[in-house]
Legacy VTK file of the C-alpha trace (Angstrom):
# vtk DataFile Version 3.0
C-alpha trace
ASCII
DATASET POLYDATA
POINTS 138 float
-12.986 4.204 10.819
-15.271 5.069 7.971
-18.405 2.997 7.456
-18.297 0.137 4.987
-18.884 1.217 1.408
-20.352 -1.390 -0.884
-18.840 0.147 -4.038
-15.345 0.063 -2.548
-15.882 -3.508 -1.372
-16.903 -4.593 -4.869
-14.055 -2.712 -6.546
-11.409 -4.194 -4.232
-12.882 -7.686 -4.685
-12.730 -7.261 -8.470
-9.155 -5.964 -8.264
-8.051 -8.900 -6.111
-9.765 -11.287 -8.524
-8.018 -9.678 -11.522
-4.621 -9.840 -9.856
-5.024 -13.446 -8.750
-4.009 -16.547 -10.636
-5.768 -19.681 -11.848
-9.210 -18.226 -11.198
-8.453 -17.521 -7.539
-8.355 -13.998 -6.114
-5.087 -12.592 -4.851
-4.758 -13.449 -1.156
-4.858 -10.688 1.442
-1.348 -11.677 2.519
0.015 -11.377 -1.033
-1.837 -8.092 -1.551
-0.289 -6.852 1.702
3.176 -7.870 0.505
2.714 -6.022 -2.784
1.287 -2.881 -1.217
3.271 -2.503 1.993
0.027 -2.483 3.987
-0.730 -4.924 6.772
-2.976 -7.891 5.962
-5.503 -6.418 8.424
-5.608 -3.122 6.518
-6.006 -4.937 3.199
-8.805 -6.960 4.834
-10.533 -3.771 5.961
-10.327 -2.360 2.444
-11.687 -5.649 1.059
-14.672 -5.214 3.396
-15.220 -1.710 2.021
-13.785 0.138 5.017
-11.035 2.699 4.546
-9.417 4.588 7.410
-7.239 6.829 5.290
-6.755 7.932 1.710
-3.138 6.811 2.124
-4.230 3.170 2.584
-6.441 3.316 -0.512
-3.619 4.930 -2.485
-1.096 2.313 -1.311
-3.443 -0.509 -2.310
-3.969 0.966 -5.763
-0.266 1.668 -6.354
0.799 -1.756 -5.108
-1.744 -3.500 -7.314
-0.859 -1.258 -10.255
-4.169 0.486 -10.821
-5.385 4.070 -10.921
-6.149 5.145 -7.328
-8.703 7.823 -8.232
-11.781 5.567 -8.639
-10.967 3.709 -5.428
-10.442 6.980 -3.558
-13.827 8.236 -4.723
-15.534 4.973 -3.780
-13.912 5.235 -0.335
-15.238 8.764 0.106
-11.985 10.646 -0.430
-11.195 13.298 -2.987
-8.359 12.034 -5.196
-6.296 15.191 -4.801
-6.064 14.578 -1.040
-3.274 12.071 -1.626
-2.453 11.779 -5.301
-1.167 15.231 -6.219
2.183 14.843 -4.500
2.605 11.099 -4.788
3.648 9.168 -7.843
3.576 5.475 -8.696
6.808 3.614 -8.102
9.051 3.190 -11.110
10.155 -0.275 -12.182
13.575 0.434 -10.687
12.008 1.413 -7.344
9.859 -1.716 -7.337
12.939 -3.804 -8.073
14.782 -2.124 -5.200
11.938 -2.863 -2.791
11.881 -6.472 -3.977
15.642 -6.777 -3.420
15.283 -5.368 0.093
12.384 -7.738 0.840
14.330 -10.730 -0.463
17.500 -9.808 1.395
15.741 -9.153 4.701
13.708 -12.344 4.548
16.836 -14.373 3.774
18.456 -13.308 7.045
18.020 -15.671 9.979
15.833 -14.449 12.809
17.838 -12.739 15.494
19.692 -9.585 16.353
21.220 -8.936 12.921
17.869 -9.186 11.164
16.276 -6.977 13.823
18.996 -4.339 13.378
18.572 -4.307 9.596
14.785 -4.078 9.977
15.154 -1.171 12.399
17.500 0.590 9.989
14.939 0.184 7.178
12.232 1.470 9.507
14.306 4.578 10.219
14.736 5.166 6.480
10.981 4.852 5.981
10.341 7.355 8.786
12.763 9.827 7.194
11.001 9.500 3.839
7.561 9.935 5.446
8.722 13.030 7.330
10.222 14.489 4.170
7.039 13.805 2.186
4.903 15.363 4.914
7.158 18.430 5.060
7.115 18.740 1.275
3.320 18.469 1.244
3.030 21.285 3.809
5.343 23.503 1.750
3.260 22.887 -1.374
-0.056 23.488 0.443
LINES 1 139
138 0 1 2 3 4 5 6 7 8 9 10 11 12 13 14 15 16 17 18 19 20 21 22 23 24 25 26 27 28 29 30 31 32 33 34 35 36 37 38 39 40 41 42 43 44 45 46 47 48 49 50 51 52 53 54 55 56 57 58 59 60 61 62 63 64 65 66 67 68 69 70 71 72 73 74 75 76 77 78 79 80 81 82 83 84 85 86 87 88 89 90 91 92 93 94 95 96 97 98 99 100 101 102 103 104 105 106 107 108 109 110 111 112 113 114 115 116 117 118 119 120 121 122 123 124 125 126 127 128 129 130 131 132 133 134 135 136 137
């Protein structure tokens, strides 16, 4: 893990404060929900520690801000992750919200586990495709 970076810590704190409501910063759990990162990863970023440019990019995209300043503060060059990725469209965000709502409305058990595994397989396919595409472009 990279060492803590004060600038990143301050920038993430300001971003969480801006995205919060009623004078309270956005919680790590809510930030995790919006970004697709784990609460632990969001917590690491809030402490100024970034393992990967992908995590910084996901935080920025999920909280609807330009990832380039955060990437620089984290010690990454913006082109490492941003050239081939694009922010989610409103339709894509709506789709993810629908999936989140539908999955969380299912009772715990085998059916929910099967749907979650199916979604995980879709995510793996997309990640593999993106990685393959990135190699072809590089």
